[in-house]
C-alpha positions in Angstrom: 70.5 233.4 -5.6 68.0 233.0 -2.8 67.3 235.7 -0.2 68.7 233.6 2.6 72.0 233.1 0.7 72.3 236.8 0.0 71.6 237.6 3.6 74.3 235.1 4.8 76.8 236.5 2.3 76.2 240.1 3.4 76.6 239.1 7.1 79.8 237.2 6.3 81.3 240.2 4.4 80.4 242.6 7.1 82.0 240.4 9.8 85.1 240.0 7.6 85.4 243.7 7.1 85.0 244.4 10.8 87.7 241.9 11.7 90.0 243.3 9.0 89.6 246.9 10.1 89.7 246.0 13.8 93.0 244.2 13.3 94.5 247.1 11.4 93.7 249.7 14.1 94.6 247.8 17.2 97.9 247.4 18.9 99.9 249.9 16.8 102.5 250.3 19.5 104.2 248.0 21.9 104.8 250.5 24.8 103.1 248.3 27.4 105.1 245.2 26.3 108.4 247.1 26.5 107.6 248.6 29.9 107.0 245.1 31.2 110.2 243.8 29.6 112.2 246.7 31.2 110.4 246.3 34.5 109.1 249.9 34.4 105.6 251.2 35.1 103.3 253.6 33.2 103.5 255.9 36.2 107.3 256.0 35.9 107.0 256.8 32.2 104.4 259.5 32.9 106.8 261.1 35.4 109.8 260.9 33.0 107.8 262.5 30.1 105.9 265.0 32.2 102.7 263.6 30.9 99.4 262.8 32.6 99.2 259.1 33.6 95.9 258.9 31.8 97.7 259.8 28.5 100.3 257.0 29.1 97.4 254.6 29.9 95.8 255.4 26.5 99.1 254.8 24.8 99.6 251.5 26.5 96.1 250.3 25.7 96.4 251.6 22.1 93.3 253.8 22.6 95.4 256.7 21.3 98.9 256.9 19.8 101.9 259.0 20.9 103.6 261.4 18.5 106.8 260.2 16.7 108.7 262.6 19.0 107.2 260.9 22.1 108.0 257.5 20.6 111.7 258.6 20.2 111.8 259.9 23.8 110.2 256.7 25.2 112.8 254.6 23.2 115.6 256.7 24.8 114.2 256.3 28.3 113.8 252.5 27.9 117.1 252.2 26.1 115.7 250.5 23.1 115.5 251.2 19.4 112.4 253.1 18.5 111.4 250.2 16.1 110.9 248.0 19.1 108.0 250.2 20.2 106.2 249.8 16.9 104.0 246.8 16.1 105.7 244.2 14.1 
């Protein structure tokens, strides 16, 4: 194999791995989607849970994830099954 082919193969594999891992770590929850469907705001959710709005924002953007306990509380507040808050 030529050097150019090996270089292209390595680049391709790196990009494929990046895409795979990026897809696996993003959008683990659907909190933002469910808030929109239920016509509620992240501010409302923060008030109901007694959490900082910045925390809720991180959950909605999937920057960080809520605990299972928080997922259950959110499901109750939005009157949905907890499975609707988890990525399908």
